[in-house]
N, C-alpha and C positions, 0 to 999 in steps of 0.2 A: 933863609938860612936857618931861622929859628925852627921851622918845621922839619928841616933836614936833620937838625941835631935831636929834636924830639923823637923822630922816627927811628933813630939808631943807625948803626954803621951800614946796614943793608940799603939805606936810602942812597948812598953814594954810588954803588954800582948800578942801581936803578936809574939814577940821574945820568950816569955815563951812557947807559943804553939809550935813554931818551934823546940825548944830544946826537949820538951816532945815528939813531933811527931817523930823526928829523932831517939830518944832513943827507942820508940815503934817500929819503922820500923826495926831497927837493931836487936832488941830482937826477933821480930816475924820472921824475915828472918832467924835468926839462929835456931829458933824453927822448922820452916817448912823444912829447908834444913837437919837438923840433925834428924828429925822424919819423913822423907819421907817413904811412905808406899812401902815395897819391891815389886819388879816385880814378876810376876808368875814364871819366871825362877829361881829366888832366893828362892821361896817358894816350888818349886817342890820337893826337897829332903824331906822337912818336910811332905808334902803330902804323899809321898811314905812311910816314917817311920810310919806315922799315920795309914795308911792302912795295915801295917804289924803288927799292934797292939804293937807298940813301941812308945808310946806317950811321954815317958820321953826323948828319943833321939830326937824326933821331936821338943819338947819344947827347948832342948839345941841348936838346929839348929836355931830356931827363936831367941834365946838370942844372937846368933853370928851375924845374919843378920839384926835383927830389934828389939833391946832390949825394945824400947818404947812400942811395941805392944805385949810384953809377957803376960800381964794380959788378953788380948783378946784371945790369943791362949791357955792360961791356962783354960779359960772358955770352949773352945772346948773339951779339953782333960779330963774334969771331968767325973764322973761316974753317973751323974744325968740322969733321964729320959729325952727324947728328948724335951718335952714341957718346962720343967724347964731349961734345957740347953739353949734353944733358948732365954728364958727370961733373963738369965744371960749374954748371948752373947750381946743381945740388950742393956742391962744396961751398960755393960763394954764398948761397942763401943761408946755409947752416952757420957760416962764419958771421954773417950779419945778424941773424937772430940771436946768436950767442952774445953779441955785444949788448943786445936789448935785455937779455935775461940776467945779466950780471947784477949781483947784489940783491936779487929778489929772494934768494934763500936766506940771506941775513935777516930780512924783514920777517919772514916766517919763523926764524929762530927767536927773534925779539918777541913776537907775538905768543910764543910758547913759553919762553924763558922768564920774561918779566913778571907774569902772575905768580910763577913758582918762586921766584926770588922774593916777591912781596909776601907770599905765604910763609916762606922760611923766616923772613924778618918778623912777621907776626908771632910765629911759634917761639922764636927766640925771645921776643919781648914778653910774651905771656909767661914763659918759664922764668924770666928774670923777675916779673911782677910777683908771681906766686912764691918764688924763692925768697924775696924780700919780706913778703907777709909772713912766711913761715918762720923766718929768722927773728922777726919782731915779736912773734907770739901774740900779736893783737890784730884782729881783723878790722881794718879801717876801710869803710865802704868808699869814702872819697878817694883814698890812695888806690884802692882796687880799680875804681872806675877810671881814674887818671891813667893808670898803668895799661888798662885795656884799650882805651881809645888811642893812646900813643903807639901801642903795638899794632893796632889796625891801620895805622898810617901807611905802613909799607904795603899792605895789601891794596889799599886805594891807589897808591903810587904805581904799583905794578900794573894794575888794570888800566890806569890812565896812560901808560906807556904802550901797553899791548893792543888796546883797542884801535888807535890810529894806525899802528903798524899792520894789524890784520886787514883793516879796510883798505889801506894803501896796497898791500900785497895782492889782495883779490882784484883790485882795479887794474894794477899792473899786469897781472896774469891775464886778465880779460883783453887788454890792449895787445899783449903779446900774441894771444891766440888769433885775434883779428888780423894782425900784421902777417902772421904765418899763413893764414888762409888767403889773404889778398896777394901775397907773393906767389903762392901756388897757382892762384887764378891768373895772374899776369903771365906766369910761365906757360900755362896752358894756352893762353892767347897767342903768344909768340910762337910756340911750337906747333900748335894744332889749329890755329885760326881762331877767330873771335867766338866767345861763348857768352851766353846771356848771364847777367849777374843774378845770383841767387837771392831770393827774398830774405 
């Protein structure tokens, strides 16, 4: 609390960003780890059941290994003509990916805004310090040094908030890209037959 007061009023919005950012990171981490797309090995039994004209059993297997993706595989198993089926698969896949992408833009915004807010707090603090020195008409090195380090607190705080947000954002984007690729690969397996996994 003492550091927050020393850093000035800009420390409070930076603190708010920190709390929100950590909450989003925790929520998105849970979302990505619990909704990880199943490996080809886990999907293999569903593929086999599907090719044996037993889509209901195949879907039950999907419910066991990847319940989040049941709507996607339900789209595979419907009786629509292939062009309509492909359209439904695309729409369902986009909807599922959208749920994974939520709030990632917020982390990118925090990674950009937090350092700028910290810099603004530092500039305001420096202006206040030099204004006080000018008003006193007496250059006190101790007072000057104290004012400068207090002003720099907001810059440090902004960076401390931005760096975890940036790293988390990059990791989540990487997981999103992997999931999108695996969904596309699984769609190709169902629609076009088995394909070898890329290295």
